[in-house]
PDB file as gemmi writes it, atoms N, CA and C in Angstrom:
CRYST1    1.000    1.000    1.000  90.00  90.00  90.00 P 1                      
ATOM      1  N   MET A   1       7.816 195.327 117.281  1.00  0.00           N  
ATOM      2  CA  MET A   1       7.890 194.023 116.676  1.00  0.00           C  
ATOM      3  C   MET A   1       7.528 192.955 117.723  1.00  0.00           C  
ATOM      4  N   LYS A   2       6.622 192.070 117.358  1.00  0.00           N  
ATOM      5  CA  LYS A   2       6.242 190.995 118.266  1.00  0.00           C  
ATOM      6  C   LYS A   2       7.270 189.875 118.207  1.00  0.00           C  
ATOM      7  N   ARG A   3       7.468 189.213 119.331  1.00  0.00           N  
ATOM      8  CA  ARG A   3       8.478 188.160 119.470  1.00  0.00           C  
ATOM      9  C   ARG A   3       7.919 186.801 119.066  1.00  0.00           C  
ATOM     10  N   LYS A   4       8.806 185.958 118.568  1.00  0.00           N  
ATOM     11  CA  LYS A   4       8.506 184.546 118.334  1.00  0.00           C  
ATOM     12  C   LYS A   4       9.404 183.776 119.298  1.00  0.00           C  
ATOM     13  N   ILE A   5       8.783 183.045 120.210  1.00  0.00           N  
ATOM     14  CA  ILE A   5       9.501 182.465 121.340  1.00  0.00           C  
ATOM     15  C   ILE A   5       9.347 180.947 121.373  1.00  0.00           C  
ATOM     16  N   ILE A   6      10.448 180.288 121.692  1.00  0.00           N  
ATOM     17  CA  ILE A   6      10.458 178.853 121.942  1.00  0.00           C  
ATOM     18  C   ILE A   6      10.715 178.679 123.437  1.00  0.00           C  
ATOM     19  N   VAL A   7       9.960 177.803 124.080  1.00  0.00           N  
ATOM     20  CA  VAL A   7      10.185 177.512 125.495  1.00  0.00           C  
ATOM     21  C   VAL A   7      10.414 176.015 125.640  1.00  0.00           C  
ATOM     22  N   ALA A   8      11.537 175.650 126.229  1.00  0.00           N  
ATOM     23  CA  ALA A   8      11.846 174.251 126.505  1.00  0.00           C  
ATOM     24  C   ALA A   8      11.763 174.043 128.012  1.00  0.00           C  
ATOM     25  N   VAL A   9      10.836 173.208 128.438  1.00  0.00           N  
ATOM     26  CA  VAL A   9      10.633 172.934 129.860  1.00  0.00           C  
ATOM     27  C   VAL A   9      11.065 171.492 130.113  1.00  0.00           C  
ATOM     28  N   THR A  10      12.090 171.322 130.956  1.00  0.00           N  
ATOM     29  CA  THR A  10      12.606 169.975 131.185  1.00  0.00           C  
ATOM     30  C   THR A  10      12.219 169.385 132.524  1.00  0.00           C  
ATOM     31  N   GLY A  11      11.835 170.209 133.478  1.00  0.00           N  
ATOM     32  CA  GLY A  11      11.497 169.632 134.771  1.00  0.00           C  
ATOM     33  C   GLY A  11      10.896 170.626 135.738  1.00  0.00           C  
ATOM     34  N   ALA A  12      11.028 171.898 135.476  1.00  0.00           N  
ATOM     35  CA  ALA A  12      10.458 172.912 136.358  1.00  0.00           C  
ATOM     36  C   ALA A  12       8.945 172.949 136.167  1.00  0.00           C  
ATOM     37  N   SER A  13       8.251 173.683 137.013  1.00  0.00           N  
ATOM     38  CA  SER A  13       6.787 173.704 136.950  1.00  0.00           C  
ATOM     39  C   SER A  13       6.261 174.433 135.728  1.00  0.00           C  
ATOM     40  N   GLY A  14       7.077 175.242 135.096  1.00  0.00           N  
ATOM     41  CA  GLY A  14       6.627 175.918 133.887  1.00  0.00           C  
ATOM     42  C   GLY A  14       5.784 177.147 134.138  1.00  0.00           C  
ATOM     43  N   SER A  15       5.960 177.795 135.290  1.00  0.00           N  
ATOM     44  CA  SER A  15       5.155 178.983 135.597  1.00  0.00           C  
ATOM     45  C   SER A  15       5.374 180.106 134.582  1.00  0.00           C  
ATOM     46  N   ILE A  16       6.440 180.001 133.804  1.00  0.00           N  
ATOM     47  CA  ILE A  16       6.685 180.992 132.757  1.00  0.00           C  
ATOM     48  C   ILE A  16       5.527 181.043 131.765  1.00  0.00           C  
ATOM     49  N   LEU A  17       4.778 179.963 131.635  1.00  0.00           N  
ATOM     50  CA  LEU A  17       3.668 179.937 130.691  1.00  0.00           C  
ATOM     51  C   LEU A  17       2.611 180.966 131.059  1.00  0.00           C  
ATOM     52  N   ASP A  18       2.365 181.158 132.359  1.00  0.00           N  
ATOM     53  CA  ASP A  18       1.424 182.193 132.796  1.00  0.00           C  
ATOM     54  C   ASP A  18       1.907 183.572 132.391  1.00  0.00           C  
ATOM     55  N   LYS A  19       3.193 183.817 132.588  1.00  0.00           N  
ATOM     56  CA  LYS A  19       3.767 185.120 132.238  1.00  0.00           C  
ATOM     57  C   LYS A  19       3.656 185.369 130.739  1.00  0.00           C  
ATOM     58  N   LEU A  20       4.010 184.385 129.926  1.00  0.00           N  
ATOM     59  CA  LEU A  20       3.918 184.540 128.478  1.00  0.00           C  
ATOM     60  C   LEU A  20       2.475 184.767 128.045  1.00  0.00           C  
ATOM     61  N   ASN A  21       1.554 184.084 128.684  1.00  0.00           N  
ATOM     62  CA  ASN A  21       0.139 184.253 128.373  1.00  0.00           C  
ATOM     63  C   ASN A  21      -0.307 185.691 128.632  1.00  0.00           C  
ATOM     64  N   SER A  22       0.218 186.297 129.687  1.00  0.00           N  
ATOM     65  CA  SER A  22      -0.159 187.666 130.024  1.00  0.00           C  
ATOM     66  C   SER A  22       0.471 188.695 129.083  1.00  0.00           C  
ATOM     67  N   LEU A  23       1.479 188.282 128.329  1.00  0.00           N  
ATOM     68  CA  LEU A  23       2.160 189.183 127.390  1.00  0.00           C  
ATOM     69  C   LEU A  23       1.730 188.950 125.945  1.00  0.00           C  
ATOM     70  N   SER A  24       0.565 188.367 125.758  1.00  0.00           N  
ATOM     71  CA  SER A  24       0.134 187.963 124.421  1.00  0.00           C  
ATOM     72  C   SER A  24       0.105 189.111 123.417  1.00  0.00           C  
ATOM     73  N   ASN A  25      -0.054 190.342 123.889  1.00  0.00           N  
ATOM     74  CA  ASN A  25      -0.054 191.484 122.966  1.00  0.00           C  
ATOM     75  C   ASN A  25       1.348 191.807 122.446  1.00  0.00           C  
ATOM     76  N   GLN A  26       2.388 191.237 123.053  1.00  0.00           N  
ATOM     77  CA  GLN A  26       3.761 191.478 122.634  1.00  0.00           C  
ATOM     78  C   GLN A  26       4.382 190.270 121.933  1.00  0.00           C  
ATOM     79  N   ILE A  27       3.632 189.180 121.842  1.00  0.00           N  
ATOM     80  CA  ILE A  27       4.179 187.932 121.324  1.00  0.00           C  
ATOM     81  C   ILE A  27       3.384 187.480 120.114  1.00  0.00           C  
ATOM     82  N   GLU A  28       4.098 187.179 119.044  1.00  0.00           N  
ATOM     83  CA  GLU A  28       3.444 186.678 117.836  1.00  0.00           C  
ATOM     84  C   GLU A  28       3.137 185.189 117.932  1.00  0.00           C  
ATOM     85  N   LYS A  29       4.098 184.424 118.438  1.00  0.00           N  
ATOM     86  CA  LYS A  29       3.952 182.968 118.476  1.00  0.00           C  
ATOM     87  C   LYS A  29       4.818 182.400 119.588  1.00  0.00           C  
ATOM     88  N   VAL A  30       4.295 181.353 120.240  1.00  0.00           N  
ATOM     89  CA  VAL A  30       5.049 180.643 121.265  1.00  0.00           C  
ATOM     90  C   VAL A  30       4.989 179.157 120.941  1.00  0.00           C  
ATOM     91  N   GLY A  31       6.153 178.534 120.858  1.00  0.00           N  
ATOM     92  CA  GLY A  31       6.251 177.084 120.695  1.00  0.00           C  
ATOM     93  C   GLY A  31       6.794 176.492 121.983  1.00  0.00           C  
ATOM     94  N   ILE A  32       6.143 175.449 122.476  1.00  0.00           N  
ATOM     95  CA  ILE A  32       6.521 174.836 123.741  1.00  0.00           C  
ATOM     96  C   ILE A  32       6.967 173.401 123.509  1.00  0.00           C  
ATOM     97  N   VAL A  33       8.108 173.045 124.095  1.00  0.00           N  
ATOM     98  CA  VAL A  33       8.560 171.658 124.141  1.00  0.00           C  
ATOM     99  C   VAL A  33       8.687 171.301 125.608  1.00  0.00           C  
ATOM    100  N   MET A  34       7.875 170.353 126.053  1.00  0.00           N  
ATOM    101  CA  MET A  34       7.929 169.903 127.449  1.00  0.00           C  
ATOM    102  C   MET A  34       8.379 168.452 127.464  1.00  0.00           C  
ATOM    103  N   SER A  35       9.375 168.167 128.270  1.00  0.00           N  
ATOM    104  CA  SER A  35       9.791 166.772 128.426  1.00  0.00           C  
ATOM    105  C   SER A  35       8.716 166.018 129.210  1.00  0.00           C  
ATOM    106  N   LYS A  36       8.768 164.707 129.150  1.00  0.00           N  
ATOM    107  CA  LYS A  36       7.844 163.895 129.944  1.00  0.00           C  
ATOM    108  C   LYS A  36       8.023 164.216 131.424  1.00  0.00           C  
ATOM    109  N   ASN A  37       9.267 164.417 131.839  1.00  0.00           N  
ATOM    110  CA  ASN A  37       9.541 164.751 133.232  1.00  0.00           C  
ATOM    111  C   ASN A  37       8.875 166.073 133.618  1.00  0.00           C  
ATOM    112  N   ALA A  38       8.910 167.054 132.732  1.00  0.00           N  
ATOM    113  CA  ALA A  38       8.275 168.344 133.016  1.00  0.00           C  
ATOM    114  C   ALA A  38       6.774 168.168 133.221  1.00  0.00           C  
ATOM    115  N   LYS A  39       6.155 167.351 132.386  1.00  0.00           N  
ATOM    116  CA  LYS A  39       4.716 167.092 132.526  1.00  0.00           C  
ATOM    117  C   LYS A  39       4.433 166.365 133.836  1.00  0.00           C  
ATOM    118  N   ASP A  40       5.297 165.411 134.186  1.00  0.00           N  
ATOM    119  CA  ASP A  40       5.123 164.682 135.445  1.00  0.00           C  
ATOM    120  C   ASP A  40       5.287 165.600 136.653  1.00  0.00           C  
ATOM    121  N   VAL A  41       6.289 166.479 136.622  1.00  0.00           N  
ATOM    122  CA  VAL A  41       6.517 167.411 137.731  1.00  0.00           C  
ATOM    123  C   VAL A  41       5.332 168.361 137.863  1.00  0.00           C  
ATOM    124  N   TRP A  42       4.850 168.881 136.729  1.00  0.00           N  
ATOM    125  CA  TRP A  42       3.687 169.769 136.747  1.00  0.00           C  
ATOM    126  C   TRP A  42       2.517 169.063 137.431  1.00  0.00           C  
ATOM    127  N   LYS A  43       2.229 167.837 136.997  1.00  0.00           N  
ATOM    128  CA  LYS A  43       1.095 167.091 137.553  1.00  0.00           C  
ATOM    129  C   LYS A  43       1.296 166.826 139.044  1.00  0.00           C  
ATOM    130  N   TRP A  44       2.511 166.491 139.443  1.00  0.00           N  
ATOM    131  CA  TRP A  44       2.794 166.211 140.850  1.00  0.00           C  
ATOM    132  C   TRP A  44       2.685 167.474 141.703  1.00  0.00           C  
ATOM    133  N   GLU A  45       3.266 168.587 141.224  1.00  0.00           N  
ATOM    134  CA  GLU A  45       3.272 169.824 142.011  1.00  0.00           C  
ATOM    135  C   GLU A  45       1.904 170.493 142.057  1.00  0.00           C  
ATOM    136  N   LEU A  46       1.172 170.457 140.939  1.00  0.00           N  
ATOM    137  CA  LEU A  46      -0.081 171.208 140.856  1.00  0.00           C  
ATOM    138  C   LEU A  46      -1.325 170.318 140.841  1.00  0.00           C  
ATOM    139  N   ASP A  47      -1.128 169.016 140.792  1.00  0.00           N  
ATOM    140  CA  ASP A  47      -2.217 168.043 140.776  1.00  0.00           C  
ATOM    141  C   ASP A  47      -3.199 168.289 139.627  1.00  0.00           C  
ATOM    142  N   ASN A  48      -2.648 168.665 138.465  1.00  0.00           N  
ATOM    143  CA  ASN A  48      -3.476 168.831 137.271  1.00  0.00           C  
ATOM    144  C   ASN A  48      -2.595 168.738 136.031  1.00  0.00           C  
ATOM    145  N   GLU A  49      -3.205 168.814 134.885  1.00  0.00           N  
ATOM    146  CA  GLU A  49      -2.489 168.828 133.612  1.00  0.00           C  
ATOM    147  C   GLU A  49      -2.884 170.075 132.827  1.00  0.00           C  
ATOM    148  N   ALA A  50      -3.013 171.187 133.533  1.00  0.00           N  
ATOM    149  CA  ALA A  50      -3.506 172.431 132.944  1.00  0.00           C  
ATOM    150  C   ALA A  50      -2.572 173.010 131.885  1.00  0.00           C  
ATOM    151  N   TYR A  51      -1.332 172.526 131.802  1.00  0.00           N  
ATOM    152  CA  TYR A  51      -0.439 173.014 130.749  1.00  0.00           C  
ATOM    153  C   TYR A  51      -1.074 172.806 129.377  1.00  0.00           C  
ATOM    154  N   SER A  52      -1.901 171.796 129.240  1.00  0.00           N  
ATOM    155  CA  SER A  52      -2.536 171.524 127.946  1.00  0.00           C  
ATOM    156  C   SER A  52      -3.649 172.522 127.620  1.00  0.00           C  
ATOM    157  N   ASN A  53      -4.033 173.371 128.576  1.00  0.00           N  
ATOM    158  CA  ASN A  53      -5.078 174.363 128.343  1.00  0.00           C  
ATOM    159  C   ASN A  53      -4.549 175.652 127.702  1.00  0.00           C  
ATOM    160  N   TYR A  54      -3.242 175.825 127.677  1.00  0.00           N  
ATOM    161  CA  TYR A  54      -2.681 177.021 127.067  1.00  0.00           C  
ATOM    162  C   TYR A  54      -2.871 176.951 125.552  1.00  0.00           C  
ATOM    163  N   THR A  55      -3.004 178.090 124.923  1.00  0.00           N  
ATOM    164  CA  THR A  55      -3.234 178.133 123.474  1.00  0.00           C  
ATOM    165  C   THR A  55      -1.930 178.111 122.685  1.00  0.00           C  
ATOM    166  N   PHE A  56      -0.816 177.891 123.342  1.00  0.00           N  
ATOM    167  CA  PHE A  56       0.468 177.810 122.654  1.00  0.00           C  
ATOM    168  C   PHE A  56       0.543 176.526 121.826  1.00  0.00           C  
ATOM    169  N   ASP A  57       1.457 176.513 120.879  1.00  0.00           N  
ATOM    170  CA  ASP A  57       1.699 175.312 120.088  1.00  0.00           C  
ATOM    171  C   ASP A  57       2.668 174.407 120.846  1.00  0.00           C  
ATOM    172  N   PHE A  58       2.265 173.172 121.118  1.00  0.00           N  
ATOM    173  CA  PHE A  58       3.109 172.212 121.833  1.00  0.00           C  
ATOM    174  C   PHE A  58       3.710 171.222 120.840  1.00  0.00           C  
ATOM    175  N   TYR A  59       4.984 170.893 121.061  1.00  0.00           N  
ATOM    176  CA  TYR A  59       5.707 169.982 120.182  1.00  0.00           C  
ATOM    177  C   TYR A  59       6.430 168.936 121.019  1.00  0.00           C  
ATOM    178  N   GLU A  60       6.576 167.750 120.479  1.00  0.00           N  
ATOM    179  CA  GLU A  60       7.362 166.705 121.121  1.00  0.00           C  
ATOM    180  C   GLU A  60       8.841 166.994 120.893  1.00  0.00           C  
ATOM    181  N   LYS A  61       9.688 166.532 121.797  1.00  0.00           N  
ATOM    182  CA  LYS A  61      11.118 166.805 121.672  1.00  0.00           C  
ATOM    183  C   LYS A  61      11.730 166.139 120.449  1.00  0.00           C  
ATOM    184  N   THR A  62      11.063 165.171 119.883  1.00  0.00           N  
ATOM    185  CA  THR A  62      11.572 164.494 118.685  1.00  0.00           C  
ATOM    186  C   THR A  62      10.938 165.017 117.398  1.00  0.00           C  
ATOM    187  N   ASP A  63      10.175 166.098 117.485  1.00  0.00           N  
ATOM    188  CA  ASP A  63       9.478 166.646 116.311  1.00  0.00           C  
ATOM    189  C   ASP A  63      10.420 167.529 115.499  1.00  0.00           C  
ATOM    190  N   PHE A  64      11.079 166.925 114.533  1.00  0.00           N  
ATOM    191  CA  PHE A  64      12.015 167.674 113.706  1.00  0.00           C  
ATOM    192  C   PHE A  64      11.300 168.496 112.636  1.00  0.00           C  
ATOM    193  N   MET A  65       9.978 168.424 112.600  1.00  0.00           N  
ATOM    194  CA  MET A  65       9.193 169.250 111.684  1.00  0.00           C  
ATOM    195  C   MET A  65       8.634 170.489 112.405  1.00  0.00           C  
ATOM    196  N   ALA A  66       8.942 170.625 113.679  1.00  0.00           N  
ATOM    197  CA  ALA A  66       8.512 171.823 114.408  1.00  0.00           C  
ATOM    198  C   ALA A  66       9.117 173.042 113.706  1.00  0.00           C  
ATOM    199  N   PRO A  67       8.378 174.127 113.575  1.00  0.00           N  
ATOM    200  CA  PRO A  67       8.864 175.275 112.815  1.00  0.00           C  
ATOM    201  C   PRO A  67      10.220 175.808 113.275  1.00  0.00           C  
ATOM    202  N   PHE A  68      10.470 175.791 114.580  1.00  0.00           N  
ATOM    203  CA  PHE A  68      11.724 176.355 115.094  1.00  0.00           C  
ATOM    204  C   PHE A  68      12.912 175.419 114.899  1.00  0.00           C  
ATOM    205  N   ALA A  69      12.689 174.236 114.340  1.00  0.00           N  
ATOM    206  CA  ALA A  69      13.804 173.338 114.031  1.00  0.00           C  
ATOM    207  C   ALA A  69      14.617 173.883 112.862  1.00  0.00           C  
ATOM    208  N   SER A  70      14.074 174.857 112.171  1.00  0.00           N  
ATOM    209  CA  SER A  70      14.759 175.480 111.041  1.00  0.00           C  
ATOM    210  C   SER A  70      14.976 176.961 111.335  1.00  0.00           C  
ATOM    211  N   GLY A  71      16.132 177.456 110.985  1.00  0.00           N  
ATOM    212  CA  GLY A  71      16.420 178.879 111.180  1.00  0.00           C  
ATOM    213  C   GLY A  71      15.542 179.785 110.337  1.00  0.00           C  
ATOM    214  N   SER A  72      14.968 179.248 109.277  1.00  0.00           N  
ATOM    215  CA  SER A  72      14.137 180.074 108.403  1.00  0.00           C  
ATOM    216  C   SER A  72      12.808 180.461 109.055  1.00  0.00           C  
ATOM    217  N   ALA A  73      12.453 179.817 110.175  1.00  0.00           N  
ATOM    218  CA  ALA A  73      11.212 180.161 110.883  1.00  0.00           C  
ATOM    219  C   ALA A  73      11.346 181.476 111.645  1.00  0.00           C  
ATOM    220  N   LYS A  74      12.574 181.921 111.831  1.00  0.00           N  
ATOM    221  CA  LYS A  74      12.884 183.222 112.430  1.00  0.00           C  
ATOM    222  C   LYS A  74      12.315 183.430 113.830  1.00  0.00           C  
ATOM    223  N   TYR A  75      12.457 182.415 114.668  1.00  0.00           N  
ATOM    224  CA  TYR A  75      12.172 182.617 116.094  1.00  0.00           C  
ATOM    225  C   TYR A  75      13.338 183.415 116.655  1.00  0.00           C  
ATOM    226  N   ASP A  76      13.055 184.357 117.540  1.00  0.00           N  
ATOM    227  CA  ASP A  76      14.127 185.235 118.014  1.00  0.00           C  
ATOM    228  C   ASP A  76      14.490 185.067 119.483  1.00  0.00           C  
ATOM    229  N   THR A  77      13.754 184.210 120.195  1.00  0.00           N  
ATOM    230  CA  THR A  77      14.016 184.026 121.621  1.00  0.00           C  
ATOM    231  C   THR A  77      13.817 182.558 121.982  1.00  0.00           C  
ATOM    232  N   MET A  78      14.725 182.029 122.807  1.00  0.00           N  
ATOM    233  CA  MET A  78      14.539 180.695 123.355  1.00  0.00           C  
ATOM    234  C   MET A  78      14.730 180.759 124.862  1.00  0.00           C  
ATOM    235  N   ILE A  79      13.751 180.223 125.576  1.00  0.00           N  
ATOM    236  CA  ILE A  79      13.805 180.173 127.022  1.00  0.00           C  
ATOM    237  C   ILE A  79      13.927 178.716 127.411  1.00  0.00           C  
ATOM    238  N   ILE A  80      14.959 178.387 128.193  1.00  0.00           N  
ATOM    239  CA  ILE A  80      15.152 177.012 128.664  1.00  0.00           C  
ATOM    240  C   ILE A  80      14.920 176.997 130.161  1.00  0.00           C  
ATOM    241  N   ILE A  81      13.972 176.176 130.586  1.00  0.00           N  
ATOM    242  CA  ILE A  81      13.639 176.065 131.999  1.00  0.00           C  
ATOM    243  C   ILE A  81      14.140 174.708 132.463  1.00  0.00           C  
ATOM    244  N   PRO A  82      15.322 174.666 133.080  1.00  0.00           N  
ATOM    245  CA  PRO A  82      15.903 173.378 133.462  1.00  0.00           C  
ATOM    246  C   PRO A  82      15.244 172.787 134.705  1.00  0.00           C  
ATOM    247  N   CYS A  83      15.552 171.556 134.909  1.00  0.00           N  
ATOM    248  CA  CYS A  83      15.099 170.854 136.102  1.00  0.00           C  
ATOM    249  C   CYS A  83      15.732 171.497 137.341  1.00  0.00           C  
ATOM    250  N   SER A  84      14.966 171.635 138.391  1.00  0.00           N  
ATOM    251  CA  SER A  84      15.488 172.186 139.646  1.00  0.00           C  
ATOM    252  C   SER A  84      16.470 171.203 140.263  1.00  0.00           C  
ATOM    253  N   MET A  85      17.381 171.722 141.041  1.00  0.00           N  
ATOM    254  CA  MET A  85      18.345 170.853 141.700  1.00  0.00           C  
ATOM    255  C   MET A  85      18.184 170.972 143.200  1.00  0.00           C  
TER     256      MET A  85                                                      
END                                                                             
């Protein structure tokens, strides 16, 4: 069974996206929510905005119409990548 995964990135570089990309044969769908801070940290650390090149579905944190906002979408995994301390 392929996984349906939600990833919430709040401030870390989001390197998990590379790993998920490499597991595409095991994953049905990936939804990404990146905070503004996460995008800023990515740009500062990597000097690019390459997160937008991934084929995952990106959603704003205020998007209450995102499929995973409802339990009926049947996402089975959530990964939270918090801000580093």
